[in-house]
N, C-alpha and C positions, 0 to 999 in steps of 0.2 A: 163443171169448171172449178178449178182450184182457187181458193181465196189467196190473194197476195198477202204475204206477211206484212204486218203493220210496222211502219218505221217508228222506232222509239226516239222521241226528240232528245237531242243531246242537251245536257245541262249547260246553262249559260257560262261562257268563259269567264274565269276570274282573273283579274289583273291586280297587281299591287303597285300603288303609286307612292313614291317617296314624298314625305310631307314634313315640314317644320311647323310645329304648333307652339303658340305663345311666344311672340317676339314683339319688340317695340321699335318705333322709329323716332325721329327727332320731334314728332308731334307729342311724344311723352316727355314730361319735364325732366326725367332722369336718363334720357337716351340721346345719343348723338348720331344714331344710325340713319343714313340717308336711304330712302326707298330705292334709289337707283343702285346703290351698293348692295342692298339686300337681293335685288333681282339678279345682279351680276354674279353674286355668290351662288345663288340657286342655279343659274344657267350653267355655271362652270362645274357644279358638283352633282348634276343629275337630279336636282330637286324638282319635282313636278307640281307640287302644291305648296302654297304658303298660306299660313293662317295668322296674320298680324293682329295684335290685340293691344293697341295703344290705350293709355289711360283716358277714359271718358270721351273718346273721339274715334270716328272711323275714317278720318281724313287720310291717315297714313295707309290704311288698307286700300282706299280708293286709288291712291297714287300707285301703289304696288300693282293693283289690278290692271291699270292702264299700261304701265311699263312691262309687266310680266306677259301681257298678251302678245307682245312683239316676239317673245321667246317661246310661246306655247305653254307658259306656266299659268296654272289655274290659281286664283286667289279666293280665299274664303274671307268675306268681309266680316270683321269682328272687332270687339273692343273689350276692355277690362274696366268694370264699373265698381267704384267703392260704394259700399252700402253700410247700413247700420249693423249688419251681421258679418261684414267682411267682403272681400272682393268676389264678384261674379263675372264670368266671361260669357259674352254672347257671341255666337257664331252664326253665320248665314243671316245677318241682319242688314238692313239697308238704310237705317236712320239712327242718329244718336238717341240715347235714352237719358232723360234728365231726372228721373226718379232716383231717390237715394235709399228707399226702404227695400230690403232684399226681395221680399215677395212681390213688390210692385215691379222691380227690375226684371225678375224672372217671368212674370206675367207679360210684360211688354216684349221681352225677347220671344216668347212663344207666340204672341199676337203678330209678330213680324214673320213668323214661320221659322224662327231660329232655334238653336240648341243652347241651353243654359248649362255651363260647365262650372263646377266648383274647383277653383285653383287652390293649391297649397292649403288644404282644409285645416291644418294645425298651426298656421301662422296668421295671427291677427284675425281670427274668426270666432264668432260666438254661434256655435252650431245649434240649430233647433231641428226637431223632427219635421216641421213644415218645410224648412229650406231643403233638408236632405231628401225628403220625398219628392220635392218639386224639380230638382236639378236632373239633367239628362245624362250627366257623366261626372267623373271625379278625376282630377289631376293626381296621379299616383306617384309621379316623379317630377320634381322641379329641380333644375340644375343648380339653383341657388340655395337649396335647403340641405340640411344634414341627412345622413343615411337613416337616422332614427325617425325623423319626421316624415320622410318619404315612405318608410316601412309602415308607419301608422296609417298613412293615407291609403296605401295598398290594402291594408287589412279592412279599412272602412269601406272601400269600394267592393271588396269581396263579400263583406257582411251584408251590404245593401243590394248586392248584385247589380251594381251600376257599371256601365262601360268605363274602361280605363283610358286615360290620356296622359301623355308624357310631354312635359313642357320644357323648352329651352330657356324660357324667360330671358331671352337675349336682349341686352340693352347696348352692347358694344360689338364691334365687328368680330373680335376673337371668340365670342360666345356663340356665333351662328352655327358652327359645325359641331357643337358639343352633343346635341340631342337630335337624333334623326329617327323617324318612325315611318311606318308604312300603313296605308289604308287599303283594305281589300274591297275592290269594286266588282260586283257580280254583273256580268253582261253589260247592258246599257243603262243600268240604274243611275239615278241622280247621285251626285257626289254627296249630297246631304244625307241620303239614306245609308251610304257606306260609312260616313264619319259617325253617324248616330250609333253604330255598333262598337265604336271605340277604335283605338290605334294599336299597332303592333310595334314594339321596340326593335330598333336595329342597332343603335348606338346610344348609350347613356353615360355621359361624363359630367362630372361636377364642375361648376364654375370656380375659378380661383378667387379667393376672398379679395384680392387686390382689385379685381374687376368690379366687385360689388361696391367697394369704396370709391372707385373711379366714377361710377354712375351716380353715387351720392354727391360727389363733387360737382358733377354736371347740374344736378338739381339745385344745389346750394348756390352755384353761380347764377343760375337763372332766377332764383328767388331772392338773390342779393342778401344772403345770410353768411357773411364772411367767417364768423366763428365756426359755424358748422362746416364750412368749406375747409378751413385749416385743420379741424379735427379729423375730417375724412382724409385729407391729404397725408397727415402724419400716419394714420392707420394704413393707408395704401402703401406708403413707403416702407413701413415695418413688414408688411406682407411680402413686398417685393424682395426685401433683404432675406426673409425666411425662405422664399422660393429659390433664390440663388444658392443658398446654403445646401438645399436638398437637391 
């Protein structure tokens, strides 16, 4: 009797999901983005995953998760935490984190089963070997940074062999479509496992300086600091004049 040939199992199918990583809602002091508008943008533009990262709170991410579910959009619950060594982003967390020491924040993110991402490593950061060893990925492109700072971040990720992330750092509606990436999902693996390998860039576009000053105006208005508001307003108007000339 002849042996039947064995069937070689097919490799699990790989799908790519469009994702916007690093965005803020009105729950951040310097953003006026409504969660409903973010979800509407994602639904209209084929975005399948959203990774909101408000400052110090997951409230915006929770709102987006609830609204996005109606459109089949997945939401990664996350936030951006200020620490003694600079900002740290936590993804796949379910509770706010109140520690302000970098290592404690990273440990708490991991204790919640999350991923610790180092955003814009060369802006307002005091990098240490311990922090660099502990994070799970590095933001190698941030739409609000210069080309030079983004290049340095990419070189750092390559040197440390850390997964790469590409952040919109969106605070205003016009910034939402500037940075689009994809995450590769193998078979039925959890989204967290796919994101842990990093993201793949699809579109990388820098934010206009006027938008940055606009978000600073929002923060100044909420903090009731009129002089800072006026300074940001004047700089925003100058940027808009330059944009029109070009």
